[in-house]
C-alpha positions in Angstrom: 0.0 0.0 0.0 1.3 3.4 -0.9 2.3 5.9 1.9 -0.5 8.2 0.9 -3.1 5.4 1.1 -1.7 4.5 4.6 -2.4 8.1 5.6 -5.9 7.9 4.2 -6.4 4.7 6.2 -5.5 6.7 9.4 -8.3 9.2 8.4 -10.8 6.3 8.1 -9.7 4.9 11.5 -10.0 8.4 13.0 -6.4 8.3 14.3 -5.9 12.0 13.9 -3.0 12.5 16.3 -1.0 9.7 14.5 -2.1 11.1 11.1 -0.7 14.5 12.0 2.7 13.1 12.9 2.8 10.7 9.9 1.7 13.3 7.4 4.5 15.7 8.6 7.0 12.9 8.1 5.6 12.0 4.7 5.7 15.7 3.6 9.3 16.0 4.8 10.3 13.0 2.6 8.1 13.5 -0.4 6.7 17.1 -0.7 3.6 15.4 -2.2 0.9 18.2 -2.3 -1.8 15.5 -2.0 -0.9 15.2 1.7 -1.7 18.8 2.6 -5.5 18.3 2.8 -4.8 15.3 5.1 -2.6 17.4 7.3 -5.4 20.1 7.4 -7.9 17.4 8.3 -5.8 16.1 11.1 -5.4 19.6 12.5 -9.1 20.4 12.1 -10.2 17.3 14.0 -7.7 18.1 16.8 -9.1 21.6 17.1 -6.0 23.3 15.6 -7.8 25.7 13.3 -4.9 28.0 12.4 -2.7 25.0 11.5 -5.5 23.5 9.4 -6.0 26.7 7.5 -2.2 27.0 6.9 -2.1 23.5 5.5 -4.9 24.4 3.1 -3.2 27.6 2.0 0.0 25.7 1.4 -1.8 23.2 -0.7 -3.5 25.9 -2.8 -0.1 27.7 -3.3 1.5 24.5 -4.4 -1.2 23.8 -6.9 -0.9 27.3 -8.3 2.9 26.9 -8.6 2.4 23.7 -10.5 -0.1 25.4 -12.8 2.4 28.2 -13.4 5.2 25.8 -14.1 3.0 23.9 -16.6 2.2 27.2 -18.4 5.8 28.2 -18.6 6.8 24.8 -20.1 4.1 25.1 -22.6 5.3 28.6 -23.6 8.8 27.2 -23.9 7.6 24.6 -26.4 6.0 27.3 -28.5 9.5 28.8 -28.8 11.4 25.6 -29.4 10.0 22.1 -29.1 13.3 20.4 -29.6 14.7 20.8 -26.1 14.9 17.5 -24.2 15.3 19.0 -20.7 12.0 20.8 -21.2 10.3 17.5 -22.3 11.9 15.8 -19.2 10.6 18.5 -16.9 7.2 18.4 -18.4 7.0 14.6 -18.0 7.9 14.9 -14.3 5.4 17.7 -13.8 2.6 15.6 -15.3 3.6 12.6 -13.2 3.6 14.8 -10.1 0.2 16.1 -10.8 -1.2 12.6 -11.6 -1.9 13.4 -15.2 -0.9 10.0 -16.6 -2.1 10.4 -20.2 -0.5 13.8 -20.5 2.7 12.4 -19.1 2.6 9.6 -21.7 1.9 12.0 -24.5 4.8 14.2 -23.4 7.0 11.1 -23.2 6.0 10.0 -26.8 6.6 13.6 -28.1 10.0 13.7 -26.3 11.0 10.4 -27.8 9.9 11.6 -31.2 12.0 14.8 -30.6 15.0 12.7 -29.6 14.7 10.6 -32.8 14.8 13.8 -34.9 17.7 15.5 -33.2 19.8 12.8 -31.6 22.6 13.2 -34.1 23.0 16.8 -33.1 23.3 16.1 -29.4 26.1 15.0 -27.2 26.0 11.3 -26.6 25.6 11.8 -22.9 22.4 13.9 -23.4 20.9 11.1 -25.5 21.9 8.5 -23.0 20.5 10.5 -20.0 17.1 11.1 -21.6 16.9 7.5 -22.7 17.8 6.1 -19.2 15.4 8.5 -17.5 12.4 7.9 -19.7 12.7 5.0 -22.0 14.3 2.4 -19.8 
């Protein structure tokens, strides 16, 4: 079971004190924005209103930052779609935001880009992209 699902299980079991401790640890390790609402929930059940509100504000700020990053990468593609680092960053961003089909589309486009420009790139750049995304 994934760590996030284990945290959700603590919600179901109404173990809010344990949830609060575990979610802080999880966020320290992963920075997964999906955990912030769980953190807010734990604080709310424990009567810690200010902390609950702060967790929700942090979640909303993180979502806005991801949206901004996505917009910037899309603008970068409009200027030059043959940049492998931009494809890599976009793939990671889509994975982080749980947009599986978009991540797959970006991966497919990145591979197509690589096929077109691989002879113009240093061998290490081709190897790095291939190792990270193709396997």
